[in-house]
C-alpha positions as CSV (number, residue, x, y, z in Angstrom):
1,M,-4.5,9.7,25.6
2,K,-2.0,9.5,22.6
3,P,-2.2,12.0,19.8
4,H,-3.4,10.5,16.5
5,R,-0.9,10.0,13.4
6,G,-3.7,10.5,10.9
7,T,-1.8,12.9,8.8
8,L,1.3,10.9,8.7
9,I,-0.7,7.7,7.7
10,L,-2.5,9.6,5.0
11,V,0.8,11.0,3.6
12,F,2.4,7.6,3.8
13,G,-0.7,6.1,1.8
14,I,-0.5,8.7,-0.8
15,L,3.3,8.3,-1.4
16,G,2.8,4.5,-1.4
17,L,0.4,4.9,-4.2
18,V,2.6,7.3,-6.2
19,I,6.2,6.5,-5.7
20,C,7.2,4.0,-3.0
21,L,5.6,0.6,-2.2
22,P,6.9,0.1,1.4
23,L,5.2,3.4,2.4
24,G,1.9,1.9,1.3
25,I,2.4,-1.1,3.4
26,A,3.5,1.1,6.4
27,A,0.2,3.1,6.0
28,W,-1.8,-0.1,5.9
29,I,-0.1,-1.6,9.1
30,M,0.1,1.8,11.0
31,G,-3.5,2.6,10.1
32,S,-4.8,-0.7,11.3
33,G,-3.0,-0.4,14.6
34,D,-4.1,3.2,15.2
35,L,-7.7,2.4,14.4
36,K,-7.6,-0.4,17.0
37,Q,-6.1,2.1,19.5
38,I,-8.8,4.7,18.6
39,D,-11.6,2.0,19.1
40,A,-9.9,1.0,22.6
41,G,-10.0,4.8,23.6
42,T,-6.3,5.1,24.1
43,M,-5.7,7.4,21.0
44,D,-7.3,10.7,20.1
45,P,-10.4,10.0,18.0
46,S,-10.3,13.2,16.1
47,G,-7.9,11.6,13.4
48,R,-10.2,8.7,12.7
49,S,-11.2,9.8,9.2
50,M,-7.6,10.6,8.2
51,T,-6.3,7.4,9.6
52,S,-9.0,5.4,7.7
53,A,-8.3,7.1,4.4
54,G,-4.6,6.6,4.8
55,K,-5.2,2.9,5.5
56,I,-7.4,2.4,2.5
57,I,-5.0,4.3,0.2
58,G,-2.2,2.1,1.5
59,M,-4.2,-1.1,0.9
60,I,-4.9,0.1,-2.7
61,A,-1.4,1.1,-3.2
62,T,-0.1,-2.3,-2.1
63,I,-2.6,-4.1,-4.2
64,L,-1.8,-2.1,-7.3
65,W,1.9,-2.5,-6.8
66,I,1.4,-6.3,-6.5
67,I,-0.7,-6.5,-9.6
68,G,2.0,-4.4,-11.4
69,I,4.8,-6.7,-10.4
70,V,2.8,-9.7,-11.3
71,A,2.0,-8.3,-14.7
72,G,5.7,-7.4,-15.2
73,V,6.9,-10.9,-14.4
74,V,4.2,-12.4,-16.8
75,M,5.2,-10.0,-19.6
76,A,8.9,-10.8,-19.1
77,I,8.2,-14.5,-19.2
78,G,6.1,-14.0,-22.3
79,L,8.9,-12.1,-24.0
80,V,11.4,-14.7,-23.2
81,G,9.1,-17.3,-24.6
82,L,8.8,-15.4,-27.8
83,R,12.5,-15.0,-28.1
84,V,13.0,-18.7,-27.6
85,A,10.3,-19.6,-30.1
86,A,11.8,-17.2,-32.7
87,Q,15.2,-19.0,-32.3
88,A,13.8,-22.4,-32.7
89,P,14.5,-24.0,-36.2
């Protein structure tokens, strides 16, 4: 039976939420894979709660980063539109 990576996945999820989007994505993907292995009985089930928490935090981090990026693009387009409108005669 393989040892769980719950602590690593939880840390990746938290770091993804705070500073680095790719770590949130990694937590989501790794958490999903590890939960499947725990369910199949090939990985130590004692890390299930940490793995689940890390996966959920990774999902939240990824979604919040995507919302932030979309909001930034929308604001940039709006500012460009205001600048063009202000220059029109």
